[in-house]
C-alpha positions in Angstrom: 24.8 -0.1 -93.8 24.8 -3.2 -91.8 26.3 -1.6 -88.7 23.8 1.3 -89.0 20.9 -1.1 -89.3 21.9 -3.0 -86.2 22.5 0.2 -84.3 19.0 1.4 -85.1 17.5 -2.0 -84.3 19.2 -2.0 -80.8 18.1 1.6 -80.1 14.6 0.8 -81.2 14.4 -2.3 -79.0 15.8 -0.4 -76.0 13.3 2.4 -76.5 10.4 0.0 -76.8 11.5 -2.2 -73.9 12.2 0.7 -71.6 8.8 2.2 -72.3 7.2 -1.1 -71.7 8.9 -1.5 -68.3 8.1 2.1 -67.3 4.4 1.5 -68.0 4.3 -2.1 -66.7 2.2 -1.2 -63.8 -0.3 0.5 -66.1 -0.6 -2.6 -68.4 -0.1 -0.8 -71.8 -2.3 -2.0 -74.6 -1.4 -3.0 -78.1 -2.9 0.1 -79.6 -0.8 2.3 -77.4 2.4 0.5 -78.3 1.5 0.4 -82.0 1.8 4.2 -82.4 5.3 4.2 -81.0 6.3 1.2 -83.1 5.1 2.8 -86.4 6.8 6.1 -85.5 10.0 4.3 -84.9 9.8 2.4 -88.2 9.2 5.5 -90.2 12.1 7.3 -88.5 14.6 4.5 -88.8 13.1 2.6 -91.7 14.4 -0.6 -90.1 12.6 -3.5 -88.6 13.5 -7.2 -88.8 10.6 -9.5 -89.8 11.5 -12.0 -87.0 11.0 -9.3 -84.3 7.4 -8.6 -85.4 6.2 -11.8 -84.0 8.0 -11.2 -80.8 5.9 -8.2 -79.8 2.7 -9.6 -78.2 1.2 -7.2 -75.8 -2.4 -8.4 -76.1 -4.5 -10.0 -73.5 -7.3 -12.5 -73.6 -10.8 -12.0 -72.3 -13.0 -14.5 -70.5 -13.9 -16.2 -73.9 -10.3 -16.7 -74.9 -10.4 -13.8 -77.6 -7.4 -11.5 -77.6 -8.2 -7.9 -77.2 -6.2 -4.6 -77.0 -7.2 -2.6 -74.0 -10.6 -4.1 -74.1 -11.5 -2.0 -77.3 -10.3 -3.9 -80.5 -11.1 -7.5 -81.3 -8.4 -10.1 -81.9 -9.2 -10.5 -85.6 -8.7 -6.9 -86.4 -5.4 -6.9 -84.5 -4.2 -9.9 -86.5 -5.1 -8.4 -89.8 -3.2 -5.2 -89.0 -0.2 -7.2 -87.9 -0.2 -9.1 -91.2 -0.3 -5.9 -93.3 2.4 -4.3 -91.3 4.6 -7.4 -91.5 4.1 -7.5 -95.4 5.1 -3.8 -95.7 8.1 -4.4 -93.4 9.2 -7.4 -95.4 9.2 -5.4 -98.7 11.1 -2.5 -97.0 13.7 -4.9 -95.6 14.2 -6.5 -99.1 14.7 -3.1 -100.6 17.2 -2.2 -97.9 19.0 -5.4 -98.4 19.4 -4.9 -102.1 20.6 -1.3 -101.5 22.9 -2.6 -98.8 24.6 -4.9 -101.1 25.7 -2.1 -103.4 27.1 -0.1 -100.4 30.6 -0.4 -99.5 30.9 -3.6 -97.4 34.2 -2.8 -95.9 34.0 -2.9 -92.2 36.7 -3.4 -89.6 36.8 -6.4 -87.2 35.8 -4.2 -84.3 32.6 -3.1 -86.0 31.7 -6.7 -86.8 32.3 -7.7 -83.2 30.2 -4.8 -82.0 27.4 -5.8 -84.3 27.5 -9.4 -83.1 27.3 -8.3 -79.5 24.4 -6.0 -80.2 22.6 -8.7 -82.1 23.2 -11.3 -79.3 21.8 -8.8 -76.7 18.7 -8.0 -78.7 18.0 -11.7 -79.5 18.6 -12.7 -75.8 16.1 -10.0 -74.7 13.5 -11.2 -77.2 14.1 -14.8 -76.1 13.5 -14.0 -72.4 10.4 -12.0 -73.2 9.0 -14.9 -75.3 9.8 -17.4 -72.6 7.9 -15.4 -69.9 5.0 -14.8 -72.3 4.9 -18.6 -73.0 5.0 -19.6 -69.3 2.4 -17.0 -68.2 -0.7 -18.5 -69.9 0.2 -21.9 -68.5 0.5 -20.7 -64.9 -2.7 -18.6 -65.3 -4.7 -21.7 -66.3 -4.2 -23.0 -62.7 -5.7 -20.0 -61.0 -9.0 -19.7 -62.9 -11.8 -22.3 -62.2 -14.8 -20.8 -64.1 -14.3 -22.4 -67.6 -14.6 -26.0 -68.7 -11.6 -28.1 -69.6 -12.4 -28.3 -73.3 -12.5 -24.5 -73.6 -9.3 -24.0 -71.7 -7.4 -26.4 -73.9 -8.4 -24.6 -77.1 -7.6 -21.2 -75.6 -4.1 -22.3 -74.5 -2.9 -23.7 -77.9 -2.9 -20.3 -79.7 -0.5 -18.3 -77.5 1.6 -21.4 -76.8 2.2 -22.2 -80.5 3.0 -18.6 -81.4 5.5 -18.4 -78.5 7.1 -21.7 -79.4 7.8 -20.4 -82.9 9.4 -17.3 -81.5 11.5 -19.3 -79.1 12.9 -21.5 -81.9 14.0 -18.5 -83.9 15.5 -16.9 -80.9 17.4 -20.1 -80.0 19.0 -20.3 -83.5 20.2 -16.7 -83.2 21.5 -17.3 -79.7 23.4 -20.4 -80.8 25.2 -18.4 -83.6 26.3 -15.7 -81.2 28.2 -16.1 -77.9 26.1 -15.2 -74.7 27.3 -12.3 -72.7 29.3 -13.3 -69.7 28.7 -10.3 -67.6 25.1 -9.3 -67.6 23.8 -6.5 -65.5 21.5 -7.9 -62.7 19.3 -4.9 -63.0 18.5 -5.7 -66.7 17.7 -9.3 -65.8 15.4 -8.1 -63.0 13.8 -5.7 -65.4 13.2 -8.5 -67.9 11.4 -10.6 -65.3 9.3 -7.7 -64.0 6.7 -7.6 -66.9 5.6 -11.1 -65.8 3.8 -9.6 -62.8 2.2 -6.8 -64.7 0.4 -9.0 -67.2 -3.2 -9.7 -65.9 -4.4 -13.2 -65.7 -7.7 -14.0 -67.4 -7.1 -17.6 -68.4 -9.2 -20.4 -67.1 -8.2 -23.0 -64.4 -8.0 -26.7 -65.1 -9.5 -29.3 -62.8 -7.8 -30.1 -59.6 -6.5 -33.5 -60.9 -4.3 -31.7 -63.5 -2.9 -29.2 -61.1 0.2 -31.1 -60.1 1.1 -31.9 -63.8 0.9 -28.3 -64.8 3.1 -27.2 -61.9 5.7 -29.8 -62.9 5.8 -28.6 -66.5 6.1 -25.0 -65.5 8.9 -25.9 -63.1 10.9 -27.7 -65.9 10.5 -24.9 -68.4 11.7 -22.3 -65.8 14.7 -24.4 -65.0 15.6 -24.4 -68.8 16.1 -20.6 -68.7 19.8 -19.8 -69.4 19.7 -16.2 -68.0 21.0 -16.3 -64.4 18.8 -14.5 -61.9 20.3 -12.0 -59.5 21.0 -13.3 -56.0 18.1 -12.8 -53.7 18.8 -11.5 -50.3 17.3 -13.8 -47.7 16.5 -12.6 -44.3 16.6 -15.2 -41.5 13.2 -15.9 -40.0 13.3 -15.3 -36.3 11.3 -17.8 -34.5 9.7 -16.7 -31.3 10.9 -18.7 -28.4 8.0 -20.8 -27.1 8.1 -20.8 -23.3 6.6 -23.9 -21.9 5.1 -23.3 -18.5 6.1 -26.0 -16.1 3.3 -27.4 -14.0 3.6 -25.8 -10.5 3.4 -28.3 -7.8 1.5 -26.9 -4.8 3.7 -27.3 -1.8 2.4 -28.2 1.6 2.0 -25.3 4.0 5.0 -24.5 6.1 4.7 -26.3 9.5 7.9 -25.2 11.0 10.9 -27.2 12.2 12.2 -28.9 15.3 15.1 -26.8 16.6 18.5 -28.3 17.2 19.6 -28.8 20.8 22.1 -26.1 21.9 25.4 -27.2 23.5 24.4 -25.6 26.8 20.9 -25.6 28.3 19.4 -23.8 31.3 18.0 -26.1 34.0 14.3 -26.4 34.2 13.9 -28.1 37.5 12.2 -25.0 38.9 9.2 -25.7 36.6 8.3 -28.9 38.4 8.8 -27.2 41.8 6.5 -24.2 41.1 3.8 -26.3 39.4 4.0 -28.9 42.2 4.3 -31.8 39.8 6.1 -34.0 42.3 3.0 -34.7 44.5 2.3 -38.2 45.6 -0.3 -40.3 43.8 -2.4 -40.8 47.0 -2.7 -37.1 47.6 -3.6 -36.5 44.0 -6.3 -39.1 44.2 -7.8 -37.5 47.3 -7.9 -34.1 45.7 -9.3 -35.5 42.5 -12.1 -37.1 44.4 -12.9 -33.9 46.3 -13.0 -32.0 43.0 -15.4 -34.5 41.4 -17.8 -34.3 44.3 -17.9 -30.6 44.2 -18.4 -30.4 40.5 -21.3 -32.9 40.7 -23.0 -30.5 43.2 -22.4 -27.6 40.7 -24.2 -29.6 38.0 -27.1 -30.3 40.3 -27.6 -26.6 41.0 -27.4 -25.7 37.3 -29.9 -28.4 36.4 -32.5 -27.3 38.9 -32.1 -23.5 38.8 -30.7 -22.6 35.4 -32.0 -25.1 32.9 -35.7 -24.3 33.3 -35.4 -20.7 32.3 -32.9 -21.6 29.5 -35.6 -23.8 28.0 -38.5 -21.4 28.5 -36.8 -18.4 27.0 -34.7 -20.2 24.3 -31.4 -18.9 25.7 -29.3 -21.2 23.4 -30.7 -19.4 20.4 -29.4 -16.1 21.4 -25.9 -17.0 22.8 -23.3 -19.5 21.9 -22.0 -19.5 25.5 -23.3 -22.8 26.8 -22.5 -24.4 30.2 -22.9 -28.1 30.0 -21.2 -31.2 31.3 -18.2 -30.6 29.1 -17.6 -27.3 30.7 -18.2 -28.6 34.2 -16.1 -31.7 34.3 -13.2 -30.8 32.0 -9.7 -30.2 33.1 -8.4 -26.6 33.4 -7.5 -25.2 30.0 -4.4 -23.0 29.4 -4.6 -21.1 26.2 -1.8 -19.6 24.2 -2.5 -17.0 21.4 -0.9 -14.0 19.8 0.9 -12.9 16.6 2.8 -15.3 14.5 6.4 -16.2 15.3 6.0 -15.0 18.9 7.3 -18.2 20.5 4.0 -19.9 21.5 5.1 -23.4 20.4 8.5 -22.9 22.1 6.9 -22.0 25.4 4.7 -25.1 25.3 7.7 -27.3 24.6 9.6 -25.6 27.4 6.8 -26.2 29.9 6.2 -29.8 28.9 9.9 -30.7 28.8 9.7 -31.9 25.1 12.1 -29.4 23.5 14.4 -30.7 20.8 12.5 -34.1 20.6 10.2 -35.7 18.1 7.2 -34.8 20.2 8.0 -31.1 20.2 5.7 -28.7 18.4 7.4 -27.4 15.3 8.3 -23.7 15.2 10.0 -21.3 12.8 10.6 -17.7 11.9 8.1 -17.8 9.1 4.3 -18.0 9.6 3.6 -21.7 10.2 0.6 -23.7 9.1 -2.8 -22.5 10.3 -3.5 -25.4 12.8 -5.0 -25.5 16.3 -2.7 -27.6 18.5 -4.1 -29.4 21.5 -2.0 -31.1 24.1 -3.8 -33.7 26.3 -2.7 -36.5 28.6 -2.3 -40.1 27.5 -0.6 -43.2 28.7 1.3 -43.5 25.5 2.7 -40.9 23.0 0.2 -40.5 20.2 -0.5 -38.1 17.4 -4.3 -37.5 17.0 -6.3 -35.7 14.3 -9.2 -33.4 14.6 -11.8 -36.1 14.2 -10.5 -38.0 17.2 -10.3 -34.8 19.3 -13.9 -33.8 18.4 -15.1 -37.2 19.6 -13.5 -36.6 23.0 -15.7 -35.6 25.8 -13.9 -32.3 26.4 -13.9 -31.0 22.8 -17.1 -32.4 21.5 -18.6 -28.9 21.2 -16.1 -28.2 18.3 -18.1 -30.3 15.9 -20.5 -27.5 15.2 -17.9 -25.5 13.4 -17.7 -27.8 10.5 -15.4 -30.2 8.8 -13.1 -27.4 7.5 -12.2 -26.5 11.0 -11.9 -30.2 12.1 -9.2 -30.6 9.4 -7.3 -27.7 11.0 -7.4 -29.3 14.4 -4.5 -31.4 15.6 -3.4 -32.9 18.9 -0.9 -35.0 20.8 -1.3 -37.3 23.8 1.7 -37.4 26.0 2.4 -39.1 29.4 3.2 -35.8 31.1 2.6 -34.7 34.7 1.4 -31.2 33.7 -1.1 -32.6 31.2 -2.6 -34.8 34.0 -3.8 -31.5 35.6 -4.5 -29.3 32.6 -5.0 -29.2 28.8 -2.9 -26.8 26.7 -4.1 -25.3 23.5 -2.3 -23.2 20.9 -4.3 -20.9 18.7 -2.8 -20.2 15.2 -0.7 -17.1 15.0 -2.4 -13.8 14.1 -1.0 -12.4 10.8 -1.9 -8.7 10.2 -3.0 -8.2 6.6 -4.1 -5.2 4.7 -7.3 -7.0 3.8 -9.4 -9.3 5.8 -8.2 -12.9 5.9 -10.7 -15.3 4.3 -10.8 -18.6 6.2 -13.0 -21.6 5.4 -14.3 -21.7 8.9 -15.5 -19.2 11.5 -12.2 -18.3 13.1 -13.5 -15.8 15.6 -16.2 -18.1 16.8 -13.7 -20.9 17.3 -11.4 -18.6 19.3 -14.4 -17.4 21.4 -15.3 -21.1 22.2 -11.8 -21.7 23.6 -11.7 -18.3 25.4 -15.0 -19.1 27.2 -13.6 -22.3 28.5 -10.0 -21.2 29.3 -8.9 -20.8 32.9 -5.7 -18.9 31.9 -5.0 -17.0 28.7 -1.5 -16.1 27.6 -1.1 -13.5 24.8 2.5 -13.9 23.5 4.5 -11.2 21.8 7.9 -10.8 20.2 9.4 -7.4 21.2 10.5 -6.9 17.6 7.1 -7.6 16.1 4.5 -5.5 17.9 2.0 -5.1 15.1 -1.5 -3.8 16.1 -4.2 -4.1 13.5 -7.7 -5.4 12.8 -6.9 -8.9 13.8 -5.7 -7.7 17.2 -8.8 -5.6 17.8 -11.0 -8.6 17.0 -9.0 -10.8 19.3 -9.0 -8.5 22.3 -12.7 -7.7 21.7 -13.3 -11.4 22.6 -11.2 -11.1 25.7 -13.3 -8.3 27.2 -14.5 -9.1 30.7 -11.7 -11.6 31.3 -9.0 -9.3 32.4 -8.3 -11.4 35.5 -7.5 -14.4 33.3 -5.3 -12.6 30.7 -1.5 -12.5 30.9 0.7 -10.8 28.4 4.1 -12.6 27.8 6.9 -10.5 26.2 8.9 -13.4 24.9 12.6 -13.2 23.7 13.2 -10.3 26.0 16.9 -11.1 26.3 17.4 -10.0 22.7 17.0 -6.3 23.7 18.7 -4.2 26.3 17.1 -3.4 29.6 16.2 0.2 28.8 14.5 -0.9 25.5 12.7 -3.7 27.4 11.2 -1.3 29.9 10.1 1.1 27.1 8.5 -1.7 25.1 6.8 -3.1 28.2 5.3 0.2 29.3 4.2 1.0 25.7 2.6 -2.4 25.3 0.7 -2.2 28.6 -1.0 1.1 27.7 -1.8 0.1 24.1 -3.6 -3.0 25.2 -5.6 -1.4 28.0 -8.2 0.3 25.7 -8.5 -2.9 23.7 -9.6 -4.8 26.9 -11.9 -2.0 27.9 -10.3 -1.8 31.3 -8.9 1.2 33.1 -6.2 -1.0 34.6 -3.3 -2.3 32.4 -3.0 -6.0 31.9 -0.3 -8.1 33.6 2.8 -8.3 31.5 5.7 -10.8 32.0 9.0 -10.4 30.2 11.3 -13.4 29.8 13.0 -15.9 27.5 10.8 -19.0 27.8 13.0 -21.8 26.6 16.1 -23.7 27.6 18.6 -21.7 25.7 20.9 -19.6 28.0 20.2 -15.9 28.5 22.2 -13.4 26.6 25.1 -11.9 28.5 23.8 -8.3 28.5 20.2 -9.2 29.4 18.7 -8.6 32.9 18.8 -12.2 34.0 17.3 -11.7 37.5 14.3 -9.7 36.1 13.6 -12.3 33.5 13.9 -15.2 35.9 11.5 -13.4 38.4 8.9 -12.9 35.6 9.1 -16.5 34.6 8.5 -17.6 38.2 5.4 -15.4 38.3 4.1 -17.0 35.1 4.6 -20.5 36.6 2.7 -19.4 39.7 -0.3 -18.3 37.6 -0.4 -21.6 35.9 -0.3 -23.5 39.2 -3.1 -21.3 40.6 -5.2 -22.0 37.5 -4.7 -25.7 37.9 -5.4 -25.7 41.6 -8.4 -23.4 41.4 -10.3 -25.6 39.0 -13.4 -25.8 41.3 -13.4 -22.1 42.0 -13.1 -21.2 38.3 -15.9 -23.7 37.4 -18.3 -22.3 40.0 -17.5 -18.7 39.0 -18.3 -19.7 35.3 -21.5 -21.3 36.4 -22.5 -18.2 38.3 -21.7 -16.0 35.3 -23.8 -18.3 33.1 -26.7 -18.1 35.5 -26.6 -14.3 35.5 -26.7 -14.2 31.7 -29.7 -16.5 31.7 -31.5 -14.4 34.3 -30.8 -11.2 32.3 -32.1 -12.7 29.2 -35.3 -13.9 30.9 -36.0 -10.5 32.4 -35.3 -8.8 29.0 -37.9 -11.0 27.3 -40.3 -10.3 30.1 -39.7 -6.5 29.7 -40.5 -6.8 25.9 -43.7 -8.8 26.7 -44.9 -6.2 29.3 -44.4 -3.4 26.8 -46.2 -5.4 24.1 -49.3 -6.1 26.2 -49.4 -2.5 27.4 -49.5 -1.1 23.8 -51.4 -3.7 22.0 -54.9 -3.0 23.2 -58.0 -5.2 22.9 -58.6 -4.6 19.1 -55.0 -3.7 18.2 -52.9 -5.4 15.5 -50.4 -7.5 17.5 -48.1 -8.0 14.5 -47.8 -4.3 13.9 -47.3 -3.5 17.6 -44.7 -6.3 17.9 -42.7 -5.1 14.9 -42.7 -1.5 16.2 -41.4 -2.5 19.6 -38.7 -4.8 18.2 -37.5 -2.2 15.7 -37.6 0.7 18.1 -36.9 -0.6 21.7 -35.4 2.7 22.8 -38.6 4.4 21.8 -40.3 2.4 24.6 -37.3 2.7 27.0 -37.0 -1.0 27.4 -33.3 -1.2 28.2 -33.3 1.9 30.4 -36.3 0.7 32.3 -34.9 -2.8 32.9 -31.6 -1.3 34.3 -33.5 0.9 36.6 -36.0 -1.7 37.9 -33.7 -4.7 38.3 -30.4 -3.1 39.0 -28.8 -4.8 36.0 -26.1 -2.9 34.2 -26.8 -1.8 30.6 -23.4 -3.2 29.6 -24.3 -6.7 30.8 -27.2 -6.9 28.3 -27.0 -7.8 24.6 -27.5 -5.2 21.9 -30.9 -4.5 20.5 -29.9 -5.9 17.1 -29.4 -9.3 18.8 -33.0 -9.3 20.1 -34.3 -8.1 16.7 -32.9 -11.2 15.1 -34.0 -13.4 18.0 -37.6 -12.3 17.8 -37.7 -12.9 14.0 -37.2 -16.6 14.8 -39.4 -16.7 17.9 -42.5 -14.5 18.0 -42.6 -12.2 21.0 -46.2 -13.0 22.0 -45.4 -16.7 22.1 -43.4 -16.3 25.3 -44.7 -16.3 28.8 -44.3 -13.6 31.5 -42.1 -14.4 34.4 -45.1 -14.3 36.6 -46.9 -16.9 34.5 -44.1 -19.4 34.9 -44.6 -19.6 38.6 -46.8 -22.4 40.2 -48.0 -23.2 43.7 -46.0 -26.4 44.1 -42.8 -25.7 42.0 -42.4 -22.1 42.9 -41.0 -19.4 40.5 -38.0 -20.4 38.3 -36.7 -16.8 38.5 -36.6 -17.0 42.3 -34.7 -20.3 42.3 -32.2 -18.8 39.9 -31.7 -15.8 42.1 -31.1 -18.1 45.1 -28.5 -20.1 43.1 -26.6 -17.0 42.1 -26.6 -15.5 45.6 -26.3 -18.4 47.9 -26.0 -22.0 46.5 -23.1 -21.6 44.2 -20.9 -19.5 46.6 -21.6 -22.1 49.3 -20.1 -24.8 47.2 -16.8 -23.0 47.2 -16.8 -23.1 51.0 -17.6 -26.8 51.1 -14.8 -27.6 48.7 -12.2 -25.7 50.7 -13.2 -27.6 53.8 -12.6 -30.9 52.0 -9.1 -29.7 50.9 -8.2 -28.8 54.4 -9.2 -32.2 55.6 -7.1 -33.8 52.9 -4.0 -31.6 53.7 -4.5 -32.4 57.4 -4.4 -36.2 56.7 -1.3 -35.7 54.5 0.5 -33.8 57.3 -0.4 -36.4 59.9 0.9 -39.2 57.8 4.1 -37.2 57.1 4.8 -36.7 60.8 
């Protein structure tokens, strides 16, 4: 009878507990469980009185009253439980009396099985009571809507009931040995109902929070049922990449090349440039040059300046002709693509290769600096501010401080620099998009081009890129074909056949850019002291180098001729501008009328000059080429600054005593300036005659 009773008890508990777990997520109510419990009792007629108190599936509402599924009050549930417990006690007593009369013979194996079943059931009840006892205490921390006094009274009822159940379970566990090998799944199933029970208890004040957590922690540690091992996954921390501060490096300025073991002689440079002349002869020539240049200045002041002032020529063109342009030394200009060898050629001409004073060079695009080489008694590195304060380069100040910071120079006691200044323009780098510079690069290049006596465009035969930068550069060289020379540097790196093909191709590609039917002059060579390559055409390269040196010597010796020619070109531009303004004025007065609106007529003439045939009529009447005149857009902007009707006609500028300014300008262009060239040559002949007489 005893074995049958414990078997029924264990099966009953397993059925109840498995049903409880299966419906843990649905939170079964007491009324739902009550039906199954009564059915089980009627079927098995077996229920221990201690286990009745262990089943507590009720919950508490916000007021602390226990309810079953929100439908039955706590008092009704307690009365039902007392009646059921009384009936169960009577039934158990009767079964006990009947069991005593039954045969109590049982084997040792049955007794051990009964003890194991009993220990299992009591352990399950114990764990369930422990979790039910701990849950109200943890729920008190999460709810903060009820006062402390109410929460204390609510806590005491479930805690006392659970404590009584725990004491009974502990006595039963002490009598029986605990199972050594428990199934981890069963232990996990026992712990699962804790999450399914809803929490409606109230929270205590924040100052009791730490105390409650410590009590809960101690009670959890007292649990004897070992929990299954929890698989821990390592937390992968993302690698934090610390970006190092990037230090902006200075722009690459090139290097000074090492001296080769063998160098070509450069004595022929001094010979072709006539750098070995005596000091007395140089002084006589310098005096003759200064006298002639002062006469040029006098002609410009008397014949050109009046019309410049009357018709505001400086506001329409940036090509000025002042004292700086008249008395400055000849200017030799080097420009072209990057890494073409411009710096190496300058070092070669000045004899400063492989020294500290040499201009730095390299295969990479170097820093974007304008390099100026001038004469000085001592070696000195000068910056842009010092150069802009010099008489020759004072006009560069108008391009702003950003350009001045990109201007550098050197003073060297060099014989070639006594006769000429040398300037290197930064290398042109072809880009897919337009290069954004902090200064007007094209205007600066135009300033140097207008004052240059000789212009060398240097190319590397392996880097013949033609793009927008080249087109803009050669557009500024139009009209100066006689001063432009193309240098094909590093020509000894290619064969003779390739050199001829590259040279011919380059000549015909550059001709359209210069707007000239004739190809430019091209010199091929290796312009440095390093020996020629063995397979290179040495005689051809040497001949081209001699031609280049002859051009430099002529530019230095023809300083007066070049200055007079530039003064004459400037006078022609001023005359064309004066006649253009006079043509606009004549058209304006012919169409204005006596009662006409002068503003309206002026705007119509300025916006539509071809409608009134201004440019065509001027070319026909004055024999001035249309291509020597500025565009109509230039005059549109000019007359927005200066009103057209504020100017005078050329005829009104004439007076009885002073004459006509336009007539004086025509006389200077046709007679006075060309006569100065003849006077200068006579002075040179006298100087050369004196030198020969002293030599004999």
